[in-house]
N, C-alpha and C positions, 0 to 999 in steps of 0.2 A: 691578575684582580695583581691591587694592588700590596704588598708583603705589610705594611701598615694601617689599616685600616680604618680613620677616625670619626666618628659617625656620631652628632647629634649630643658632642658633648657640655653635657653639662652638668654644674655645681652650683646648691646655697648652697650657705649656712646659712643654721640658724642663731642668731647672738640674745638672743630673750624672745619672748612671746613675741612681741610686737615686731621685731626688728628681725630682717632677714637680712644678705646679703647676694648676689648674684656672683658668682665672682666669675665663670664660663656661662658664656648664654646660648650655645649651642652649636659650638667649633669647631665641625667637618674640613679634613685633609686627608691626604696619603702621604706615605713615601714607600717608595724601590727600596730594594735591601740593599746594600752596599753605599744606599746612599749619605751621600754630608748635604743634610739643612740647618738653618739657624731659625730659629725662633724669634724675632724681634716686638717691642711692642715699652710702650714707657707706664711707671713707677704703678702698678693697680690695673694694667693687663688683666694681666691670667696669667701670664710663667709659668708665676711657681706656681703657680694652684695644676698647672696644667702641667709641668713634670712633677709633679710629690703623685700625678697620678696617672700617670706613666711608666710613673720606679715602681706602683707597687703601697706610694704612702700611702694612697688617700683613694677607700675602696668607691665612699659615699654618694659614689660622683652616681645617674641618670647618662641614659642615650647609651650606645656601643666601642673599642675598643678589639680589635682585631689582630693577632697575627697571624699570619702565613693559616687566615679563617680560623682561625680559634680562639674565642670573643679569652679573654685576660679571666674572665673571674671567676671560669671554668678549669683554671690552677690554683695551685696551694700557695697559699702568700708566698712563703718564703718562700722557694722551688722559683718561683720567677720571681723574686728578687737577685735569687741567687743563681740561678744557672739563663735565664732569656735577659737579662736587662741590664748593667753598670754602665753605677752611675758614680757619678767624678762631682762635690766640691768644694763651690767658692772657696767656706773655711777650713780645708785638704782633712780637717777629723783625723792628724796622725798619734795616738796613741804614745805622748812622750819619754815612759821609760820602752818604749821598743825601740831597734836595730832600722834601719832602713828596712834590710831584707824582710824584716820579720812582721816594721807595714805592711811590706806587699802583697808576704803570705796573712795570713788571718784572715780576710774569708776562708777561706782552705782549713778553717780548722773546722766549721759549717757545715762544710759539705762535705767530704772527705777530696780524695784525687779522681776520680771519675774515673779510675786505669788510666790518668796519663803519665806521664815521668814527670817526675813537679820538679825535679829543679833540671830538668833541658828545661822547661817550662823560663821559672825565672830563672837563670843565663839571659835566654831569648826575652825579653817581654827588659831589664834591667838591662842588656844591653842595648836595647830600645827604646828606655828611657836618656839614655848615654850616665848611669849611675854606678858604672859598678867599681868604683872608686870609692864608694859612699858608703857598699852597699851595710860596716860594721855602722858607722853611723850616729847617731840620734834626731832626733826633731829638729832639738834644739844649734845641731853646728852647720841649721844648714840651710844654704841663701833661700828666698820664694820661694821663684821659680824652682830650685831642685824637690821642693818639700808639694808643690805646686804634683812635676812628675811621678814622684812618690805616686800621690790617690791615684796619678792617668795607673802605673801600676796595679795598681791595689785593682782598679778595677774591671781593668782586662786579663786579668789573674789566671779568674778560672772562667777564660774565653766564653761570655758573651758577645752574645745576638744583635743584640742591639748596649748603644752607650749612648748616653744621656747625661754629659757634660749643662753645669749650671753656675755659670756664669767665671767657668774655669778660666777666664781671663782681669777678674775684679780686683783681686790682693796684687797684683804685679805693674809695674812699668810700663807701655808702649816697647820698649827691645824685650824684656819679657815673657809678654803674651803674644805676641808675632812667632819667635822661639813655641810657641804650645800652642800658640793653632800649624805654627808647621807639624810638630810633632803627630796631634789628632789629621793633619788630613795625612800623614804618610802613617797610619797605626791605622786610619781605613782606606787605604787604598795596600797594604800589604794581609794587615787582621781579615781582612773583610768586614766589617761590620757597619753597620751600619747604625752613624752619630745620628742624635739631636742636640748644638742646639743653643740657647738658651743665650741673651745676651741682650742688656740696652742700645754698645756698639753698635754703630753703620760700618764702622769698618768692620770692625767684625766681621760682620753676617756677610758682606759685599766674596771674605775669598772663599767663603760657604757652596756651593753650586745651587739650592736657591732658596728663595726667606719669605719664614712666613712670618706680620704682617698682624698682630693682635691689639687688637683695638672696644678697650669699652668687654671683653672680656670676648668678642667674640674675632674671628680670621675674617681680616676681607683681604 
């Protein structure tokens, strides 16, 4: 049994009484534990909808998503978003008034430490993303690549089983973007997390182990 099973996933948005949009039209694929895959497709292919559903931000779908045999709809939504998946957003979403380490530790304020050594975990993550010398800096004092590293660290601080990356290189130059992908690959190996990366860039997708292509709401 594969670690993640996506079965006949459909999502329809009712724009009005007369108009509806079918964003996903029967997406099905599986992901092995510890795998690093990418989901590619043009604008309107359903990538963002798929990511929102996998991230626990949209529960209005039909079909099934099983993780290690458990239907994600059986989870408490907050628990799922905090302990099962960690999401890296294209826009970073850092809190301007908080330092690097405060932004990274923000999820812990909502989840508690689950019995882990928070200080030790923070030091480890800061070292992995090469931000130890920036820990007290504010977001406005960071480059785009450094800000994205903070977002990655924040997604990983609570040791999620799955990391979802939404166009993580979209706001970065090519050299910095490549460094971010290499960092995700390294974290995938050292942390053992399953990584699903959404991108429109086929060159980025070539750096992952496998590619899922969406066209008009279906994988082909």
